Each structure stands twice: as structure tokens, then as C-alpha cells.
C-alpha positions, 0 to 999 in steps of 0.5 A: 598779518603775514609781513612777509613778502607773498612771493606772488606779489613780488614781481608785481610790487617790483613793477610797481617801483619800476613803473611808478606814476610821476606824482609817486615819483616826485613824492619818492624822489623830492621828499621820502627817499633822503627822509631820515625815518626810513620809508620803503616803496611798493611794501606788501603787507599781507594781501596789499602792497603799499605805495610808500611805507615807514615801519618805525612810524607804522605808517603808510602813505598812498597817492590816488589817481583819479580811478580811486575817486570811482565807487570801486576804487573808494570801496576797496581803498576802504577795505584796505584802510580797514585792514592796515588799521586792524594792524596798528598801520596809519593810512594817509591818503593823498590825491594826486592833485595834493601832489601836484598843487600843494608839495610842501603842504604833503610833505609838512602833514607827513612830517608831522604825522611821523614826528607825533608817531614816534613821539608816541612810542617813546 
């Protein structure tokens, strides 16, 4: 996978970063931005833009709105997950409802996955 910036995707990634959903802002500003292991917002990974990416843990965190649960959204998400997993990147998916109703549980789960990944790399 070419992890370098695809110049054609950079403006779109910047636009996504500047126009995050309410749930993305909540996860970013209230957890991931100050998390001790660095996460990046709207990271270009090959032909995709990940909502949040942690290079040290080889982890992508995706937040899914309602369109992700329609047939085309489910198909696209499955293709993206398969693509990223081919490069050893684990993908975590949470619905916007998960962020709204169980924010601390989502944060705890992300932390557990990161810590497990880091412990396996040592």
C-alpha cells in the first residue's frame, strides 16, 4: 500500500478534517487528541481516507452514520476493511449512536485495543 499522500485526495481529506461530524468532534476533542499514543484525523491510507489512524498500533477507527448501514455503505465498508487488513491494519467501527450513548465504553474499548496491539509489538 502506498501510504504517501495521494495528491488528488489531500483536498478532500482537509475538507473532512474541517467538517467533522458532531460524533467525530466528540471522539477527537474529548479523547483521541490527548490520548498518549498519537492518532491522526482523516489520514490517507492508499485509496481511502480513515477517520482516525494510529500508526503505532496499526489501528483505524471509523465512525459510521446511517448511510453506512444501507446496502452500498455496507459493501463499501467491507471492501475498505479488507483492503486495510491486507496491510496489517485493524479496523474498529462504531456507529454514531455508540458515541452518543456509550462514549466511555467506546473510549475504553479503543484504549484496550491500542494497549493490546502495543504489547504484541514489543
